[in-house]
ROSE-628746 format. One record per residue (C-alpha): residue number from 0; x, y, z; residue in one letter. Coordinates in Angstrom, 2 decimals. Layout:
<recs>
{NUM {X Y Z} "a"}
...
</recs>
This chain:
<recs>
{0 {24.44 -11.94 -4.39} "m"}
{1 {22.29 -9.70 -6.22} "s"}
{2 {18.14 -10.08 -6.41} "h"}
{3 {17.91 -8.98 -9.78} "s"}
{4 {16.22 -11.54 -11.63} "l"}
{5 {18.09 -10.56 -14.97} "l"}
{6 {21.45 -10.77 -12.61} "a"}
{7 {20.45 -14.53 -11.32} "q"}
{8 {18.80 -16.15 -14.62} "n"}
{9 {21.53 -15.67 -17.98} "t"}
{10 {19.09 -17.59 -19.73} "a"}
{11 {16.46 -15.43 -19.78} "l"}
{12 {18.97 -12.48 -19.73} "r"}
{13 {20.46 -13.85 -23.31} "d"}
{14 {17.22 -14.51 -24.44} "l"}
{15 {15.88 -11.02 -24.30} "l"}
{16 {19.07 -9.89 -25.70} "t"}
{17 {18.55 -11.94 -28.32} "e"}
{18 {14.35 -10.91 -28.73} "h"}
{19 {13.79 -7.75 -27.27} "a"}
{20 {13.61 -4.93 -29.82} "n"}
{21 {10.95 -7.91 -31.73} "r"}
{22 {8.78 -8.07 -28.72} "l"}
{23 {9.04 -4.36 -27.95} "a"}
{24 {8.21 -3.35 -31.78} "l"}
{25 {5.25 -6.50 -31.30} "s"}
{26 {4.04 -5.77 -27.81} "e"}
{27 {4.32 -2.00 -28.61} "q"}
{28 {6.35 -1.74 -24.85} "i"}
{29 {9.53 0.18 -24.71} "e"}
{30 {11.81 -2.31 -23.72} "t"}
{31 {13.03 -0.90 -20.86} "k"}
{32 {8.91 -1.48 -19.65} "a"}
{33 {9.37 -4.78 -20.14} "i"}
{34 {12.68 -5.78 -18.36} "t"}
{35 {11.46 -3.33 -15.13} "a"}
{36 {8.40 -5.23 -15.75} "a"}
{37 {10.14 -9.02 -15.71} "l"}
{38 {12.12 -7.23 -12.73} "e"}
{39 {9.06 -7.02 -10.56} "a"}
{40 {7.41 -9.85 -11.58} "g"}
{41 {4.45 -8.86 -13.41} "t"}
{42 {5.05 -10.15 -16.29} "m"}
{43 {7.52 -13.41 -17.68} "v"}
{44 {9.32 -13.97 -20.83} "l"}
{45 {8.58 -18.42 -21.90} "l"}
{46 {11.53 -19.41 -23.82} "g"}
{47 {13.72 -22.45 -22.96} "n"}
{48 {17.05 -22.38 -24.84} "p"}
{49 {16.86 -26.00 -25.75} "a"}
{50 {13.78 -25.32 -27.09} "h"}
{51 {14.91 -25.46 -30.93} "e"}
{52 {12.87 -23.05 -33.39} "g"}
{53 {11.06 -21.52 -30.24} "l"}
{54 {9.47 -17.84 -30.81} "e"}
{55 {9.47 -16.38 -27.44} "p"}
{56 {6.32 -14.42 -26.12} "i"}
{57 {6.29 -12.20 -23.27} "l"}
{58 {2.79 -12.73 -20.74} "i"}
{59 {1.68 -10.25 -17.97} "g"}
{60 {1.21 -6.59 -17.76} "q"}
{61 {1.20 -4.15 -19.86} "p"}
{62 {1.83 -7.06 -22.55} "a"}
{63 {-1.27 -8.22 -25.35} "a"}
{64 {-3.51 -10.60 -23.32} "v"}
{65 {-2.51 -14.35 -25.11} "k"}
{66 {-4.88 -17.50 -25.27} "v"}
{67 {-2.95 -20.95 -24.51} "n"}
{68 {-4.38 -24.24 -26.08} "a"}
{69 {-4.63 -27.34 -23.24} "n"}
{70 {-3.75 -31.04 -26.37} "i"}
{71 {-2.97 -35.06 -25.07} "g"}
{72 {-3.62 -37.65 -25.78} "t"}
{73 {-6.08 -40.28 -22.98} "s"}
{74 {-6.43 -43.64 -22.49} "p"}
{75 {-9.51 -43.53 -25.02} "l"}
{76 {-7.57 -41.60 -27.01} "c"}
{77 {-3.75 -41.70 -27.57} "n"}
{78 {-2.52 -41.56 -31.09} "c"}
{79 {0.96 -39.14 -32.47} "p"}
{80 {-0.31 -38.38 -35.58} "d"}
{81 {-3.92 -37.10 -33.68} "t"}
{82 {-1.83 -34.96 -31.44} "e"}
{83 {0.33 -33.24 -33.98} "e"}
{84 {-3.33 -32.40 -36.21} "r"}
{85 {-4.81 -30.51 -32.60} "k"}
{86 {-1.17 -28.55 -32.61} "l"}
{87 {-1.75 -27.54 -36.37} "r"}
{88 {-5.37 -26.59 -35.48} "t"}
{89 {-4.08 -24.86 -32.77} "a"}
{90 {-1.30 -22.91 -33.53} "l"}
{91 {-3.37 -21.95 -37.19} "d"}
{92 {-6.59 -20.57 -35.01} "a"}
{93 {-3.88 -18.36 -33.54} "g"}
{94 {-2.85 -19.76 -30.12} "a"}
{95 {-0.08 -18.10 -28.40} "d"}
{96 {1.44 -21.29 -25.82} "t"}
{97 {0.16 -25.30 -26.56} "v"}
{98 {0.14 -27.14 -23.40} "m"}
{99 {0.59 -31.15 -23.57} "d"}
{100 {-1.32 -32.23 -20.99} "l"}
{101 {-1.61 -36.36 -22.34} "s"}
{102 {-1.72 -39.23 -19.86} "i"}
{103 {-1.66 -42.17 -21.72} "a"}
{104 {1.14 -43.54 -24.44} "g"}
{105 {5.14 -42.72 -24.73} "d"}
{106 {4.32 -39.40 -23.14} "l"}
{107 {8.14 -38.92 -23.96} "d"}
{108 {8.04 -39.23 -27.92} "a"}
{109 {4.69 -37.44 -27.97} "i"}
{110 {6.55 -34.58 -26.03} "r"}
{111 {9.44 -34.30 -28.07} "t"}
{112 {8.17 -34.67 -31.28} "g"}
{113 {5.61 -31.51 -30.19} "m"}
{114 {8.88 -29.52 -29.34} "l"}
{115 {10.00 -29.63 -32.78} "k"}
{116 {6.58 -29.03 -34.34} "k"}
{117 {5.78 -26.05 -32.37} "c"}
{118 {7.27 -22.81 -32.43} "p"}
{119 {5.82 -21.11 -29.14} "k"}
{120 {6.68 -22.10 -25.91} "p"}
{121 {5.15 -25.48 -24.34} "l"}
{122 {3.57 -26.61 -21.50} "g"}
{123 {3.78 -29.65 -18.98} "t"}
{124 {2.43 -30.88 -15.91} "v"}
{125 {5.44 -33.45 -15.14} "p"}
{126 {3.67 -34.87 -12.58} "l"}
{127 {1.30 -36.70 -14.92} "y"}
{128 {4.09 -38.47 -16.81} "a"}
{129 {5.29 -39.36 -13.13} "v"}
{130 {2.27 -40.77 -12.47} "g"}
{131 {1.10 -42.72 -15.39} "q"}
{132 {4.77 -44.64 -15.02} "r"}
{133 {2.96 -45.49 -11.01} "i"}
{134 {-0.30 -46.61 -12.97} "l"}
{135 {0.54 -48.51 -15.34} "d"}
{136 {3.36 -50.59 -13.26} "a"}
{137 {-0.34 -51.22 -11.19} "d"}
{138 {0.63 -49.18 -8.31} "r"}
{139 {-0.75 -46.57 -6.10} "d"}
{140 {-0.16 -42.79 -6.39} "i"}
{141 {0.52 -42.25 -2.71} "a"}
{142 {3.36 -44.79 -3.57} "t"}
{143 {5.43 -42.22 -5.47} "l"}
{144 {9.15 -40.50 -4.81} "r"}
{145 {9.31 -37.61 -4.12} "p"}
{146 {13.17 -37.70 -6.02} "d"}
{147 {10.97 -39.51 -9.29} "d"}
{148 {8.81 -36.37 -9.88} "l"}
{149 {12.53 -33.92 -9.69} "f"}
{150 {13.98 -36.32 -12.09} "d"}
{151 {10.76 -35.77 -14.22} "e"}
{152 {11.02 -32.46 -14.11} "i"}
{153 {14.76 -31.70 -14.40} "a"}
{154 {14.38 -34.51 -18.05} "k"}
{155 {11.75 -32.19 -19.17} "q"}
{156 {13.96 -28.51 -18.76} "a"}
{157 {16.68 -30.47 -20.62} "e"}
{158 {13.56 -31.51 -23.43} "q"}
{159 {13.34 -28.10 -24.23} "g"}
{160 {9.50 -27.76 -22.54} "v"}
{161 {8.96 -24.10 -22.32} "d"}
{162 {6.74 -23.30 -18.34} "f"}
{163 {5.28 -26.11 -16.10} "i"}
{164 {2.17 -26.58 -13.53} "t"}
{165 {3.62 -27.44 -10.54} "v"}
{166 {1.07 -27.33 -7.74} "h"}
{167 {3.67 -26.24 -5.16} "c"}
{168 {0.75 -24.38 -2.92} "g"}
{169 {-1.16 -27.39 -1.91} "l"}
{170 {0.28 -27.85 1.12} "s"}
{171 {-1.03 -30.57 3.93} "r"}
{172 {-3.27 -28.39 5.63} "r"}
{173 {-4.52 -26.64 2.02} "g"}
{174 {-5.84 -31.16 1.46} "a"}
{175 {-7.51 -31.84 4.51} "e"}
{176 {-9.61 -28.37 4.35} "l"}
{177 {-10.72 -29.30 0.97} "a"}
{178 {-11.77 -32.88 1.78} "v"}
{179 {-12.70 -32.02 5.54} "k"}
{180 {-14.49 -28.73 5.31} "d"}
{181 {-18.38 -30.07 2.85} "n"}
{182 {-17.13 -29.21 -0.27} "r"}
{183 {-19.52 -30.40 -3.08} "a"}
{184 {-16.96 -31.26 -5.36} "l"}
{185 {-13.93 -32.49 -3.28} "g"}
{186 {-10.47 -31.82 -5.19} "i"}
{187 {-11.15 -31.45 -9.60} "v"}
{188 {-7.39 -30.82 -10.65} "s"}
{189 {-6.14 -33.75 -11.39} "r"}
{190 {-2.48 -33.23 -10.66} "g"}
{191 {-3.96 -31.44 -6.87} "g"}
{192 {-5.99 -34.51 -5.81} "s"}
{193 {-2.71 -36.85 -6.73} "m"}
{194 {-0.69 -34.61 -4.18} "l"}
{195 {-3.21 -34.79 -2.12} "a"}
{196 {-3.70 -38.14 -1.80} "k"}
{197 {0.03 -38.85 -1.54} "w"}
{198 {0.62 -36.76 1.38} "m"}
{199 {-2.85 -37.63 3.74} "l"}
{200 {-1.81 -41.42 3.40} "e"}
{201 {1.53 -40.73 3.98} "n"}
{202 {1.11 -38.19 6.52} "d"}
{203 {4.20 -35.75 4.85} "r"}
{204 {3.77 -32.15 3.44} "e"}
{205 {3.95 -31.72 -0.23} "n"}
{206 {7.43 -32.04 -1.45} "p"}
{207 {7.31 -29.11 -4.07} "l"}
{208 {6.00 -26.57 -1.13} "l"}
{209 {9.52 -28.66 0.92} "e"}
{210 {12.02 -28.87 -1.72} "n"}
{211 {10.62 -25.70 -3.17} "f"}
{212 {14.40 -24.43 -3.87} "d"}
{213 {15.28 -27.86 -5.42} "r"}
{214 {12.81 -27.27 -7.81} "l"}
{215 {13.94 -23.65 -8.73} "l"}
{216 {17.55 -24.80 -8.88} "d"}
{217 {16.23 -27.55 -11.68} "i"}
{218 {14.79 -24.59 -13.63} "c"}
{219 {16.84 -21.76 -13.37} "r"}
{220 {19.00 -22.76 -15.82} "p"}
{221 {16.74 -23.58 -18.58} "y"}
{222 {14.42 -20.67 -18.15} "n"}
{223 {11.64 -22.81 -17.53} "v"}
{224 {9.00 -20.76 -15.55} "t"}
{225 {6.53 -21.89 -13.43} "l"}
{226 {3.43 -21.87 -13.39} "s"}
{227 {2.23 -22.49 -10.38} "l"}
{228 {-1.29 -24.51 -10.13} "g"}
{229 {-4.19 -24.48 -8.64} "d"}
{230 {-4.46 -27.10 -7.39} "g"}
{231 {-7.77 -26.70 -4.63} "l"}
{232 {-9.27 -24.50 -7.09} "r"}
{233 {-13.52 -24.70 -6.45} "p"}
{234 {-14.55 -27.63 -9.32} "g"}
{235 {-18.70 -25.82 -8.83} "a"}
{236 {-19.42 -22.31 -8.26} "g"}
{237 {-20.86 -23.20 -4.17} "v"}
{238 {-17.46 -24.21 -3.29} "d"}
{239 {-15.28 -20.81 -4.96} "a"}
{240 {-13.96 -19.09 -2.10} "g"}
{241 {-13.52 -21.29 0.41} "d"}
{242 {-10.42 -21.67 2.66} "a"}
{243 {-8.84 -24.64 1.44} "a"}
{244 {-8.38 -22.15 -1.90} "q"}
{245 {-7.86 -18.88 -0.79} "w"}
{246 {-4.91 -21.02 1.78} "e"}
{247 {-4.19 -21.89 -1.48} "e"}
{248 {-3.21 -19.11 -3.01} "v"}
{249 {-1.79 -17.66 0.04} "i"}
{250 {0.93 -19.68 -0.53} "n"}
{251 {1.33 -19.27 -4.27} "l"}
{252 {1.82 -15.65 -3.49} "g"}
{253 {4.37 -16.10 -1.13} "r"}
{254 {6.04 -18.72 -2.72} "l"}
{255 {5.79 -16.36 -5.85} "a"}
{256 {7.56 -13.67 -4.72} "r"}
{257 {10.62 -16.03 -3.13} "h"}
{258 {11.15 -17.50 -7.29} "a"}
{259 {11.85 -13.75 -8.49} "l"}
{260 {13.59 -13.19 -5.37} "e"}
{261 {15.92 -16.84 -6.59} "r"}
{262 {15.85 -15.85 -10.45} "g"}
{263 {12.32 -17.59 -11.53} "v"}
{264 {9.37 -17.05 -13.06} "q"}
{265 {6.52 -17.17 -12.10} "c"}
{266 {2.40 -17.46 -12.96} "m"}
{267 {-0.13 -17.91 -11.29} "i"}
{268 {-2.87 -20.57 -12.17} "e"}
{269 {-7.24 -20.29 -11.04} "g"}
{270 {-9.55 -19.48 -9.92} "p"}
{271 {-12.06 -22.63 -12.13} "g"}
{272 {-15.76 -22.25 -11.25} "h"}
{273 {-16.82 -19.50 -9.71} "v"}
{274 {-20.46 -17.90 -9.40} "p"}
{275 {-21.06 -14.94 -12.10} "l"}
{276 {-21.38 -11.90 -9.21} "h"}
{277 {-18.39 -13.74 -7.97} "q"}
{278 {-15.51 -13.50 -10.55} "v"}
{279 {-14.30 -9.60 -10.08} "r"}
{280 {-13.69 -10.44 -6.78} "t"}
{281 {-12.11 -13.01 -7.63} "q"}
{282 {-9.29 -11.70 -9.65} "i"}
{283 {-8.63 -8.37 -8.23} "q"}
{284 {-7.93 -10.72 -5.02} "g"}
{285 {-5.96 -13.31 -6.44} "i"}
{286 {-4.65 -10.31 -8.03} "k"}
{287 {-3.51 -8.92 -4.72} "r"}
{288 {-2.30 -11.40 -3.18} "l"}
{289 {0.21 -12.74 -5.73} "t"}
{290 {1.74 -9.56 -6.41} "h"}
{291 {0.09 -8.51 -10.07} "n"}
{292 {2.51 -11.97 -10.89} "a"}
{293 {0.69 -13.07 -14.45} "p"}
{294 {-2.22 -14.79 -14.16} "l"}
{295 {-3.19 -17.68 -15.63} "y"}
{296 {-6.56 -18.30 -16.01} "v"}
{297 {-8.48 -21.07 -15.86} "l"}
{298 {-12.13 -20.32 -16.05} "g"}
{299 {-13.81 -18.06 -14.48} "p"}
{300 {-16.25 -20.53 -15.41} "l"}
{301 {-19.86 -19.41 -14.35} "c"}
{302 {-21.74 -22.65 -15.64} "c"}
{303 {-21.62 -26.34 -13.37} "d"}
{304 {-23.19 -28.32 -16.13} "s"}
{305 {-23.03 -28.92 -19.38} "a"}
{306 {-20.21 -29.81 -20.84} "l"}
{307 {-18.52 -28.66 -23.85} "a"}
{308 {-20.53 -25.98 -23.79} "t"}
{309 {-19.16 -24.03 -21.59} "t"}
{310 {-17.46 -21.82 -24.53} "i"}
{311 {-19.18 -18.67 -23.97} "l"}
{312 {-19.91 -17.75 -20.29} "p"}
{313 {-15.99 -19.15 -20.10} "e"}
{314 {-14.98 -16.22 -22.06} "p"}
{315 {-18.12 -14.02 -20.47} "l"}
{316 {-17.29 -14.47 -17.08} "a"}
{317 {-13.80 -13.42 -18.13} "a"}
{318 {-15.59 -10.25 -19.45} "l"}
{319 {-16.58 -9.41 -16.54} "l"}
{320 {-13.45 -9.50 -14.17} "a"}
{321 {-11.73 -7.19 -17.06} "s"}
{322 {-8.12 -7.97 -15.78} "k"}
{323 {-5.64 -7.56 -18.94} "p"}
{324 {-3.25 -9.12 -17.37} "v"}
{325 {-4.52 -12.73 -18.61} "w"}
{326 {-3.28 -15.55 -20.41} "i"}
{327 {-6.25 -17.81 -21.46} "f"}
{328 {-6.89 -20.97 -21.83} "s"}
{329 {-9.57 -22.56 -24.33} "a"}
{330 {-10.13 -26.21 -23.20} "t"}
{331 {-9.37 -28.43 -25.89} "l"}
{332 {-7.42 -32.00 -25.30} "p"}
{333 {-9.14 -34.62 -24.26} "r"}
{334 {-13.09 -34.19 -25.35} "l"}
{335 {-12.59 -37.13 -27.58} "n"}
{336 {-16.17 -36.18 -29.23} "t"}
{337 {-14.86 -32.79 -30.06} "l"}
{338 {-14.23 -32.59 -33.99} "r"}
{339 {-11.34 -30.45 -35.25} "f"}
{340 {-13.79 -27.36 -36.19} "r"}
{341 {-14.53 -27.40 -32.40} "r"}
{342 {-11.90 -27.30 -31.83} "k"}
{343 {-10.20 -24.68 -33.31} "r"}
{344 {-13.56 -22.47 -32.54} "t"}
{345 {-12.67 -22.63 -28.16} "f"}
{346 {-9.40 -21.03 -29.20} "v"}
{347 {-10.83 -18.47 -31.73} "l"}
{348 {-13.87 -17.95 -28.29} "a"}
{349 {-11.08 -17.42 -25.54} "s"}
{350 {-10.09 -14.25 -27.51} "w"}
{351 {-13.21 -12.64 -27.41} "l"}
{352 {-12.99 -11.48 -23.53} "p"}
{353 {-9.30 -10.42 -24.33} "a"}
{354 {-10.12 -7.21 -27.05} "w"}
{355 {-12.07 -5.57 -24.91} "p"}
{356 {-9.63 -4.67 -22.00} "p"}
{357 {-6.66 -4.58 -24.04} "m"}
{358 {-8.94 -1.74 -26.34} "w"}
{359 {-9.62 0.08 -22.73} "a"}
{360 {-5.70 0.16 -21.95} "r"}
{361 {-4.81 2.30 -25.33} "s"}
{362 {-2.99 -0.93 -26.65} "l"}
{363 {-1.67 -0.45 -30.29} "s"}
{364 {-0.97 -3.98 -30.21} "a"}
{365 {-4.26 -5.19 -29.67} "a"}
{366 {-5.78 -3.36 -32.96} "q"}
{367 {-3.11 -5.19 -34.31} "l"}
{368 {-3.32 -8.37 -33.48} "r"}
{369 {-7.10 -8.75 -33.46} "y"}
{370 {-6.66 -7.54 -37.75} "n"}
{371 {-3.73 -10.53 -37.44} "a"}
{372 {-6.46 -13.07 -36.55} "k"}
{373 {-7.65 -15.91 -38.02} "p"}
{374 {-11.36 -15.65 -38.49} "t"}
</recs>
């Protein structure tokens, strides 16, 4: 069997054939360069054929930097109309992709509603839906059945979700390192903490890691891109660069390479809270260990305090690293105190560190995108 990505992933191949000329024009990249980058795994084309009305986009090198916006319900604010307004606000502000991180309400209805109204790629964290059902039944997350998680992933792929965060690189060893290695803030990732508890209480390995090929077989027919989650990202600057974080990063690099050989695209998430003087080495280390796969940046956050006022330090830390292959994340979902105008500001501010590295690479698309951005 051919190990070519496009030969194995017919959904991706058809998507590229249909949109290649538009993508080449918007990114100012030759079509052959797009194909080469996809095959090398340094760029991904987001797009599930089941997502009607979608405008697929390219993420990674040598495409322009993209911005993602996180939205979603919480137990304190569970209103589908509010989520629709958040979605419109994010798209109007120029977000390239959106993630639905809802953890309360009718998640299927919320997700399918967003898919109908979102012309940009939509991502989710399937573990959240499974976890919500467990909590609603007054059960412990340790009772999670792996089959339920894989069934949820399959359902969301069929619904049209374009990319999913899955914490496949979080091993039992990594969980033990994070819990027992005197971290100041332990495991701060919601999905990571859920899986770590499941593994440690059941004395078993992560089902997403142990059954990674099953995950690939579910995602390939729909060209669902895996956003390999950083379940052990540091939640405090003092924890940055510890053994738990790098153990997971090494696993993510291995998994991303295997997925590419099996016809599934991957992005890498990270790195979380990182002191300013460590940002460059963190990014360079992650990129090297994950074979230059697209990096979906969470942070780098160089400030551990002042929630909802980190809008400035985060872009500045990202700019310091000057890695031009990121998709930045504008974090504006479940902070219910934030007004819609403030949410719009989060998205706009995330563009701040994107332009300098693109201009430095002489990307003509950068100037075109800058001229078209709202203010």
